[in-house]
N, C-alpha and C positions, 0 to 999 in steps of 0.2 A: 596424505593427499586430500581426502575428504573426512569431515567429522560431523557427527550429528549435532545439531544446534538446538537451542530452546525453541519451542513451537511459536513463540512470539518474536518477530523480527525487532532489531534494534535500529531504528531510523537515525539514531545519533552516532552511529559507528564512525569513528574519526577518519578512517581511511576511505570511506565511501564518497566518491565524487559525483556519482549519478545513481539514481534508482529507476528501475523499470517496473511500472505497476500495470499489470495486464490481467485480463479475464478470459477464461475459457468457459464455454457452455458444454456440458456433457450430458449424457443420458441419465435419467433418474436412477439413482443407486450407484452411479459410477464416480462420485466425487472422490472418495478415498482411493479407489483403484487408479484414477487418473493422477492424483497427487503422488501416490506411491510409485507409479510408473515414471513420473518426472524425475524423482530422486534416484530411482534405480538406473535410469538412463544416464544420469550424471556420473554415477559410480562406475559405469562401464567405460568411461573415457577420462582422459587427462583434463583437468580444469582449464578452460580457455583463459588466455592471458587477461588479467584484469578482473575476473569474476571473484567476488568476495563471498556471496551467500545467495541462497534461493529458499524462500519460504512459501508454503502453500497454505492457504486459508480456505475454509469451506463455507460457501454462501448459505444463508438462512433459507433461500429459495429451493435448495435441494439439487440444483443443477449447475451452479456457478463455482468455479475454482479461481480464487484470486492468487496471482503470483506476485511476489515482491522480491525482485532481484536487486542486489547492490553490486556496483562495479566501481573500479578505481577512478575512471574518467569517461567522459561521453564517447570518445573514440573507440573504447574497448568493445562494447557490444556491437558497434558497427563492423568492427573487424571480424567478429564471430558470425556475421549475418549471412555468410555464403554457404559453402558445402558442409562445413562442420555443423552449422545449425540445422541444416536439412537432415543430416544423419542422426542428430540427436532427436529431432522431432519424429523421424521415421521409427526410431526405437521406442518412443512413447506410443505412437499410433499402433505399432505392432501389438502392444499390450492392451490398449484401450482404443478401439475404433470409435468413430462418430463424434470427434471433438470439433467444436466450432470455435475458431479463434476470433475473439473480439479485439477492440482497439487497445493498443499498448501506449501508455503515457511515459515518456522519458522526462524525468524531473530532478531538480535539486532539492535536498532538504533545506528548508529556509529557517523556520522557527519551531521550537518545541517548548512545551510547558515543563516546569520543574517537577520531576517525579519524587514523591516523598520517600525517604529511606525505608519506611515501614509500610509501603504501599501493598495492598493485597494483590493476589494473583490476578492476571488478566484473563477473564473468561470470555470476552467478546471484543472484537475489533470492528470499528465502524468507519466506513469510508464516506466522507462528504466530498463529492466531486463537483467542482464549480467550473462551468464553461463560460468563456468570455467571447464577446463579439470582437472580431479582429485579432491582431497579433501583437498588441502592445506589450513589450517585454516587461514593463513596470507595473502593469495593471494587477497581475496576480499578487505581487508583493504588497501593493497598496491595499488590496482586499484583505490579505492576512493581517497587515498592520492595523487596518480598521477594526477587525474582529478583536484583536488584542486591546486596542484603545477603548472599545465599547465596553469591555469588561470592567473598566474603572480601576484596574490594578496593572502592574507590569506584566502579569500573566493572566490568561482567562480564568475566571473564578471556577473553582471545582464544583460542578454539580454533583449531587449525591450519586456515587458510583463511578464518576469519572476519575480515572487514574492518571492519564497523560494524553496530550494531543500533539501530533507531529504534522506540521504543515509543510507541504511540498509545492514548488512552483514549476510548471512545465517549461521545458527548454524552448518550445516554440511560442510561448507567450499566450496560449489560448486556454490554459487550464490551471487550476489549483486543486490539490488533493489534501484533505486532512485525514490522516490515519489516527484514529482516536482509540485509546485503550479504556475499556469499561470493565467493571467487575462482572456484570451479567448483561445479557440482551434485555432482560426485564427492566434493569436499571436505566438503560438507554431509552427504552420505550416510554418509561415514566417521565424522564426528563424531556423527551421530545414533545410530549403532550402539553407541557407548560414552559416553553422556551422563554428566556429572559427577553423582554421587549427590546432593549437596546441592542442586544446581540443579534436578535432576529432582524432588526432594521439594518444593522451593519452588514449582515450576511446577504440578505435578500435584496436590499435596496441600493447596493453599491453600484457606481457607474459601470456600464459595460457587461453586467452579469446577464448571460443569456439563458442560463438554466442551472439548477442545483439538483443533484441526485444523491440519495442516502441509501446505504446498504449495510447490512450486518453480516459478520463472518465469525466463525469459530476457529481459533488457532488449531493447527493440526500438526504439521511437521516442518522442520527446516534443516538445511545442510549448509555447511560453511567450508571454505577452502582452508585446509590446515596450513599454518605458518611454521610448523616444526620441520 
């Protein structure tokens, strides 16, 4: 029914038709407890139709838990949004009170960089969340394509410590999210201090960009629906 997964999600999973990327704010010291409660609550119930995996990442700020869910199609999480979801959330809250639910972004995986066969382990995941003015369904894709083009190669150039980058586009046309794999948080900090000028111009100066937020996370735990 359920199987433990690698702590780093696989955004390129072939069966995934939609990803839900959401954040919870918890009390200081409760990040691991909240993530463990999420996965324990799943194990107490049959998997909802269409759910493929759920990964929990721990924010560098000490109070954020990032959730990365993969579903087969956009309608699947909507079908789970009623009483079954409330019961699942109640089981989590019974273990860890005081959770503040932030915005959830439903998105498609759009483009990923090529991961080297001998790539090192992922020690840090970085989210680059881009908000757009309006709901143009093509703007997020144009932004991602512009970032790739600005690199001057078919795929964005690998900064020191960058392992892979996975770009998602929001279903409602208002957001893009890059989930990037890095060797360490220190490697990302070093790269962020001296960004490539062309890439920075493409990312920050693209039409319709209303804001960009960057956050770092540590991989923690994941669970997948067994296909056996």
